[in-house]
C-alpha positions, 0 to 999 in steps of 0.5 A, a space after each residue: 794388314 787390313 781388317 777384311 783379310 784378318 776377318 777372312 783368315 781367322 773369322 768370328 762367330 757368325 751373327 745369329 741374324 745371318 743364319 740360313 734355314 737351308 744350306 748344304 752341310 759342310 764336309 767339316 760337319 760330316 767329318 766332325 760326325 765321324 769321330 763320334 763313331 769311336 765313342 758310340 762303338 766303345 759303349 756298344 762293345 761294353 754292353 755286348 761284352 757285359 750285358 747287365 743293367 749296371 753296364 747299360 746304366 753306365 752306358 746310358 749316362 755316358 751316351 747322354 754326355 757324349 751326345 750332348 756334346 755332339 748337339 752342342 757342337 752341331 748347333 754352334 756350327 749351325 748358328 755361328 760356324 762358317 768357313 773360317 780358320 777359327 771354326 776349323 781349329 775349334 772343330 778339330 779340338 772338339 774332335 780331338 777331345 771326343 776321340 780321347 773320351 772314346 779311349 777312356 770310356 773302357 776305364 770307367 767300366 773297370 772302376 777308373 774314372 779319372 781319364 774320362 773325367 779329365 778328357 770330358 772336362 776338356 770338351 766341356 770347357 771348349 763348348 762353354 768357351 765357344 757359347 761365351 765367345 759369341 757374346 764376346 763378339 756380339 754383345 746383343 747375344 749375351 742375353 741368350 748365351 748367359 744361361 749356357 755359360 753359367 750352367 756349363 761352367 758349374 758343370 765343368 767345375 763338377 767334372 773337375 771335382 769328380 777327378 779327385 773323388 771315388 767312382 760312386 761319387 763321380 757318377 753322382 757328380 756326372 749325373 749332376 753335370 748332365 742335368 745342368 747341361 740339359 737344363 740350360 736351354 730349358 731355363 733360357 726358353 722364356 727369355 729366348 722366345 720373348 727377346 726374339 719376339 721383340 725383335 720380330 723373330 721366331 726360332 726354329 730348327 733349320 732344315 740343315 740341323 734336322 738333317 744332321 740329326 738324321 745323319 747322326 741316327 744313321 751313324 748310331 744305327 750303323 752299329 747294329 750292322 757292325 754288331 750283326 756282322 761282327 757277331 756272325 764273324 765270331 761264330 766258327 761254324 756258320 750253318 744255314 741258321 747262322 746266315 738266316 740270323 744274319 739276314 734277320 739282324 740286317 733286316 731289323 736294322 733296315 726296318 728301323 731305318 725305314 720307320 725313322 726316316 719314312 716318319 720323319 724325313 723330308 720334313 721340318 720341325 714346327 715353328 718355335 723354340 719349344 719344338 727344336 728342344 723337343 727334337 733334341 730331347 726325343 733323340 737322347 732315348 732314341 739314339 741310346 736305344 739304338 746303341 743298346 739294340 746294336 749291342 744286344 743284336 751281337 749278343 743274340 747272335 753269339 748266343 745262337 747255340 746256348 740261347 739268350 738270357 732274360 736280361 738280354 731280352 728285356 734290354 733288347 725289347 725295352 730299347 726297341 719299345 723306346 725307339 718306336 715311341 721316340 719316333 712316334 714322338 718326333 712325328 708330332 713336332 714335325 710339319 706334315 703335308 698330305 702325302 706325309 699324313 697318309 703314311 704317318 697316321 696309320 703307322 703312328 697308331 700301330 707303333 703304340 700297339 707294337 711297342 706294348 706287344 714288344 714289352 710282353 715278349 720277355 715274359 715268354 722268353 723261355 720259350 724263344 730261342 735266339 732265332 725265334 726271338 729275332 724272327 719275331 722281332 723282324 716280323 713285328 717291325 715289318 707290320 708298320 712298314 707294310 701298313 705305311 707303304 700300302 697307305 702311301 701307295 693307295 693314296 699316291 696312285 689310286 686315290 680319286 682325283 
């Protein structure tokens, strides 16, 4: 058998120098994203069932670990993936591992960490191996992947150790695991920038990976739709006020979609490795906030008769303010043309003010019913959307010249 057929049926990691800035997202990537719906739904369900700070804290930690795996799987495919059997097999294995992680998530909230530690250790091992294997096929890439291999390997060991400890110790080890995973690209920054400069290259987020982040945001935002529908479905007596709350829940999700994509879509990040890292890290609190918001929407709807607790209001408003601030942060790292600036700049200033106002709402929560709370939130979110569209229309259709 010749080398060429062998390369076609198995393949090897795509060389970093052959990476395309713009390409069509593959069906495999889209399918890969969908498996994460299961894990995110489990976390949203836990918060909706037990809306406490402890539940939210556990959920945030697990969400960050799960999202880290998506970031690495997606970035690996963007840099080194391709239409080969090797890529398909390792993508399938990652999907299998994340699906297993989703199954074990409820156990963590019941005091049993063993299943999650084992299943996540598998995804940790797969990701570590994939980054290490790039250097195996391309020795010139080892200067980059050594940082990932070292940090991720230590994190893998910590996950294995957590299988044999109590839950409190396991949580500490998982936090350490997350820190190791997140700091790997930061430690590599100076080397990546320097070596690529010597090679006459600049690392920037591709248009494709930016679009992948947008698609994953839609996946998480879908939880708000599902929570609204599920919450209304739980109510046996669906009077007019229930249907109005249903409309408000969908409207809030739609307005958040509008703010995120009008402020960030059809744009690329500014050139440079640091801007890509900002894109990644700003999405951690943004997407975690969307997950919590979806859960709180369900609590608000199912508590329509009894009223929502102060704790739920604070969780909802802190999450929403975080989402708005992160959207604002993302706009600072994106390239803008004149059309974008006429929408983004007035909305950006408004988001700062709105975020502060949203954090004040729970202080007066005793005077708000579930209905009035959601109505107030919807009105507040509508304001920046209206201002942005108005500015864009005036510039596009009525500006001089």
